[in-house]
C-alpha positions in Angstrom: -18.0 7.9 0.0 -14.7 7.5 1.8 -11.3 8.3 0.4 -8.8 5.6 1.1 -5.1 5.3 0.2 -3.8 1.7 -0.4 -0.2 0.6 -0.7 0.1 -2.3 -3.1 3.1 -4.5 -3.9 4.5 -7.9 -4.6 7.7 -9.7 -5.5 6.6 -13.1 -6.8 5.2 -14.2 -10.1 4.6 -11.9 -13.0 4.6 -8.6 -11.2 3.2 -6.6 -14.1 0.3 -9.0 -14.6 -0.4 -9.2 -10.9 -0.6 -5.4 -10.6 -2.9 -5.2 -13.6 -5.2 -7.9 -12.2 -5.3 -6.5 -8.7 -6.2 -3.0 -9.9 -9.2 -4.5 -11.8 -10.2 -6.5 -8.8 -10.0 -3.4 -6.6 -12.2 -1.4 -9.0 -14.7 -4.3 -9.0 -14.7 -5.2 -5.3 -13.5 -2.1 -3.3 -14.3 1.1 -5.2 -13.3 3.4 -8.0 -9.6 4.2 -8.3 -9.3 8.0 -8.2 -5.5 8.3 -8.5 -2.7 5.8 -9.2 1.0 6.3 -8.7 3.8 5.1 -11.0 5.2 1.7 -10.3 8.4 1.6 -8.2 10.9 -1.3 -7.8 12.3 -1.6 -4.3 14.2 -4.1 -2.2 12.4 -6.1 0.4 11.8 -4.2 3.6 12.4 -6.0 6.9 13.6 -9.3 5.4 15.9 -10.7 2.7 14.5 -12.1 -0.6 15.9 -12.8 -4.0 13.3 -10.8 -5.9 12.6 -7.0 -5.5 9.1 -5.7 -5.0 7.0 -3.7 -7.4 5.0 -1.1 -5.4 2.3 1.4 -6.2 -0.1 3.6 -4.1 -3.7 4.2 -5.2 -6.4 6.4 -3.9 -9.9 4.9 -4.1 -13.4 6.0 -3.2 -15.3 3.3 -1.3 -18.5 2.8 0.6 -17.0 0.0 2.6 -16.4 0.6 6.3 -12.8 0.1 7.5 -13.3 -3.4 8.8 -15.3 -4.5 5.7 -12.5 -3.1 3.5 -9.9 -5.1 5.5 -11.9 -8.3 5.0 -12.3 -7.7 1.3 -8.5 -7.0 1.0 -7.7 -10.2 2.8 -9.9 -12.1 0.3 -8.2 -10.5 -2.6 -4.7 -11.3 -1.2 -5.8 -14.9 -0.6 -6.8 -15.1 -4.3 -3.2 -14.3 -5.1 -2.0 -17.2 -2.8 -1.3 -15.2 0.3 -1.6 -17.2 3.5 -1.9 -15.8 7.0 1.6 -15.2 8.1 3.2 -16.5 11.2 6.5 -14.7 10.7 6.8 -10.9 10.2 7.6 -10.5 6.5 7.8 -12.9 3.5 7.9 -12.8 -0.3 4.4 -12.7 -1.8 2.5 -12.2 -5.0 0.3 -9.5 -3.6 0.2 -7.4 -0.5 -2.4 -4.6 0.0 -2.2 -2.3 3.0 -4.7 0.4 4.1 -2.5 3.4 4.5 -5.2 6.1 5.2 -9.0 6.0 5.5 -10.2 9.6 5.2 -8.6 11.2 8.3 -9.7 8.4 10.5 -7.6 6.9 13.3 -8.3 3.2 14.0 -6.3 1.2 16.6 -7.6 -2.3 17.1 -5.8 -5.7 17.2 -6.8 -6.4 13.6 -6.5 -2.9 12.0 -4.3 0.1 12.5 -5.1 3.2 10.5 -3.1 5.2 9.5 -0.7 2.3 8.8 2.0 2.5 11.5 5.0 2.1 9.1 4.2 4.9 6.6 6.9 7.3 7.9 9.6 4.6 7.7 9.1 3.3 4.2 10.3 4.9 1.0 8.3 2.4 -1.1 5.1 4.0 0.4 6.2 7.6 0.7 7.6 8.1 -2.8 4.4 7.0 -4.6 2.3 8.7 -2.0 4.0 12.0 -2.6 3.4 11.5 -6.3 -0.4 11.4 -6.0 -1.0 13.2 -2.7 1.9 15.4 -1.7 -0.1 17.6 0.6 -2.2 14.9 2.3 -1.7 15.3 6.1 -1.0 12.3 8.3 -3.9 12.5 10.8 -1.7 11.6 13.8 1.7 13.1 13.0 0.1 16.2 11.3 2.8 16.2 8.6 2.2 16.2 4.9 3.4 13.3 2.7 6.2 15.6 1.4 7.3 16.3 5.0 7.2 12.6 5.9 9.4 11.8 2.9 11.9 14.6 3.8 12.2 13.0 7.3 12.3 9.4 6.3 15.5 7.5 7.3 14.9 4.6 4.9 18.0 4.5 2.5 16.5 1.8 0.2 17.1 2.2 -3.5 13.8 3.0 -5.2 13.5 3.0 -9.0 10.5 4.2 -11.0 9.6 1.6 -13.6 8.5 2.6 -17.1 5.8 0.2 -18.2 
């Protein structure tokens, strides 16, 4: 079994329902959810949009290889109406990123693990610190807490009570 951290978020549709649905799908298609962060509301990162995002980080146990996991995630996102993107960032009902896969480093055209933007994003680091404060980035060799301390993202991040 492999331990994987996923960053999950969206800013379109019924965000609470979408998160509930995607977590059930993840359990059924990808693997058991071991830990789940609180939900955080954040502004869009890298583009302008009218709606803020709701984000969480989950840790799952999976038997899927990294490439199989990516294909399954793309299928899940497509089920939420996500289309292959031509521009960098857009609003969406559901986005799922592989943040970490064990302590593996993957660098292919289709897949980069660890996710290259982890150190730059509060919407990833705050929920990651909540569930895995001591997890060490396999390339940077810094814990989630240390990455958060060094993050320059000044976005407002608000924990949502559901």
